[in-house]
Every structure is written in structure tokens, then in C-alpha cells.
C-alpha positions as CSV (number, residue, x, y, z in Angstrom):
1,M,-3.8,28.1,9.5
2,V,-6.5,25.6,8.3
3,V,-5.6,26.2,4.6
4,M,-1.9,25.7,5.3
5,H,-2.6,22.4,7.1
6,F,-4.9,21.3,4.3
7,N,-2.2,22.1,1.7
8,K,0.3,20.0,3.6
9,F,-2.2,17.2,3.8
10,L,-2.8,17.4,0.0
11,K,1.0,17.5,-0.6
12,S,1.4,14.4,1.6
13,I,-1.4,12.5,-0.2
14,K,0.2,13.4,-3.6
15,E,3.7,12.3,-2.4
16,N,2.4,9.0,-1.1
17,I,0.6,8.3,-4.4
18,N,3.9,9.1,-6.2
19,I,5.8,6.8,-3.9
20,L,3.2,4.0,-4.5
21,I,3.4,4.4,-8.3
22,I,7.3,4.4,-8.2
23,I,7.5,1.3,-5.9
24,I,4.9,-0.6,-8.0
25,L,6.9,0.1,-11.1
26,I,10.2,-1.0,-9.4
27,S,8.4,-4.2,-8.2
28,I,7.1,-4.9,-11.7
29,T,10.6,-4.3,-13.1
30,N,12.0,-6.6,-10.5
31,I,9.5,-9.4,-11.3
32,F,9.9,-9.3,-15.0
33,L,13.5,-8.2,-15.7
34,L,15.7,-8.5,-12.6
35,K,14.5,-11.3,-10.5
36,N,15.7,-14.2,-12.6
37,N,19.2,-12.9,-13.4
38,E,20.8,-14.8,-10.5
39,I,21.5,-11.7,-8.6
40,F,20.8,-12.7,-5.0
41,F,19.5,-9.3,-3.8
42,F,16.9,-9.0,-6.6
43,D,15.8,-12.6,-6.2
44,N,15.4,-12.5,-2.5
45,Y,15.4,-9.0,-0.8
46,L,14.3,-6.2,-3.1
47,N,10.6,-6.8,-2.5
48,D,11.3,-7.0,1.3
49,L,12.9,-3.6,1.1
50,L,10.0,-2.2,-0.9
51,A,7.1,-3.7,1.1
52,P,7.1,-1.0,3.8
53,F,6.9,1.7,1.2
54,I,3.7,0.1,-0.1
55,V,2.3,-0.4,3.4
56,F,3.0,3.1,4.6
57,A,2.0,4.9,1.3
58,C,-1.4,3.1,1.3
59,L,-1.8,3.6,5.1
60,N,-1.1,7.4,4.7
61,I,-3.5,7.7,1.8
62,I,-6.3,5.9,3.6
63,S,-5.7,6.8,7.3
64,P,-7.1,10.3,7.1
65,I,-10.4,8.8,6.2
66,L,-10.3,6.3,9.1
67,I,-8.5,8.1,11.9
68,K,-8.4,11.7,10.6
69,K,-4.6,11.8,10.6
70,Q,-1.5,10.4,8.9
71,I,1.2,8.3,10.5
72,Y,4.7,9.7,10.1
73,S,6.3,9.3,13.5
74,L,9.3,7.0,13.3
75,K,8.2,5.4,16.5
76,Y,4.8,4.4,15.1
77,L,6.3,3.4,11.7
78,L,8.7,1.0,13.5
79,I,5.9,-0.4,15.7
80,I,3.8,-1.1,12.5
81,T,6.9,-2.7,10.9
82,L,7.4,-4.9,13.9
83,F,3.8,-6.0,13.6
84,C,4.0,-6.6,9.9
85,S,7.3,-8.5,10.3
86,F,5.6,-10.9,12.8
87,I,2.7,-11.5,10.3
88,W,4.9,-11.8,7.2
89,E,7.6,-14.0,8.8
90,Y,5.9,-16.0,11.5
91,I,2.2,-16.2,10.8
92,A,2.8,-16.7,7.1
93,I,4.6,-20.0,7.8
94,Y,1.3,-21.4,9.0
95,L,-0.8,-19.9,6.2
96,K,1.4,-20.5,3.2
97,P,3.1,-23.9,3.0
98,I,6.1,-22.7,1.0
99,A,6.8,-19.7,3.3
100,V,10.0,-19.8,5.3
101,F,11.2,-17.6,8.2
102,D,14.1,-15.3,7.2
103,Y,15.5,-12.8,9.7
104,I,17.2,-11.0,6.8
105,D,13.8,-10.2,5.5
106,I,13.0,-8.5,8.7
107,I,16.2,-6.4,8.5
108,F,15.1,-5.3,5.0
109,Y,11.6,-4.4,6.3
110,F,13.2,-2.1,8.8
111,I,15.6,-0.6,6.3
112,G,12.7,0.1,4.0
113,T,10.8,1.7,6.9
114,I,13.6,4.0,7.8
115,L,14.1,4.9,4.1
116,Y,10.4,5.7,3.8
117,Y,10.6,7.9,6.9
118,F,13.5,9.9,5.6
119,I,12.2,10.2,2.0
120,I,8.7,11.4,3.1
121,K,10.2,13.7,5.7
122,Q,12.5,15.2,3.1
123,H,9.9,15.7,0.4
124,I,6.8,16.9,2.3
125,F,7.7,18.9,5.4
126,N,9.4,18.7,8.7
127,F,7.3,16.4,10.9
128,E,6.9,16.8,14.6
129,N,7.3,13.5,16.4
């Protein structure tokens, strides 16, 4: 039982590292190749869609060290996304003069969160919420 749990844990860490690498490569591609091609989605929203993947992949790589578990419940992922949205869209306005509030960013944060949830659930194992 412990070995099986440890194997799932290692598989989860590996999957989150793979997600992180893929998302970073997509972000770099967006910054250097896609962003300045006057395609509205790439200029404004792709990074918002990818941000939750980076947050949750890092969180689920580091969280076993800090809290001895990983966070895969859709409920908790959505709560964390709500918190991040508040920071990124509301607090950022006061910390970064060029930042602006955009509710569509928040929609893409939540879409990215739901995509992360389904991808990680599909590729690792069936999670119990």
C-alpha cells in the first residue's frame, strides 16, 4: 500500500514537472514568436490561460515538502485561482502602474485551472475529491 502510494506520488511529481516544462516552452514561444503577430489571443490571453498551470505544477511539486500532500481537488484549485485572480487583477493595479483590471483575464485563469484539473486527472490517476 505504501509503495503504491509512493509510486503515485512520484508519477504526480514527474507529470507536474513535465507540465511545467511544456508550459514554459509554450510561454517562450508566445513571447518570441506569437505575441507580436497582431493575433489578439496571443497578445493578451495565452499567458493568462497558462498561468494556473505554472502555479499548480509548482505548488504540487513543492507542497509535499511543506504540507505533506498535493492539491488536486477541483474545489481547492478553484479557491486558489480565486485568490490568485484577486492578487493578479486587483492588487497588481496598486503595485504595478501599467497594470489594468481585465475580467476576461479572470475567465482565462479559471479555464486554465479547469484544464489543469482534467489533464492532471487524466494522466496520473483518478483523484478522490
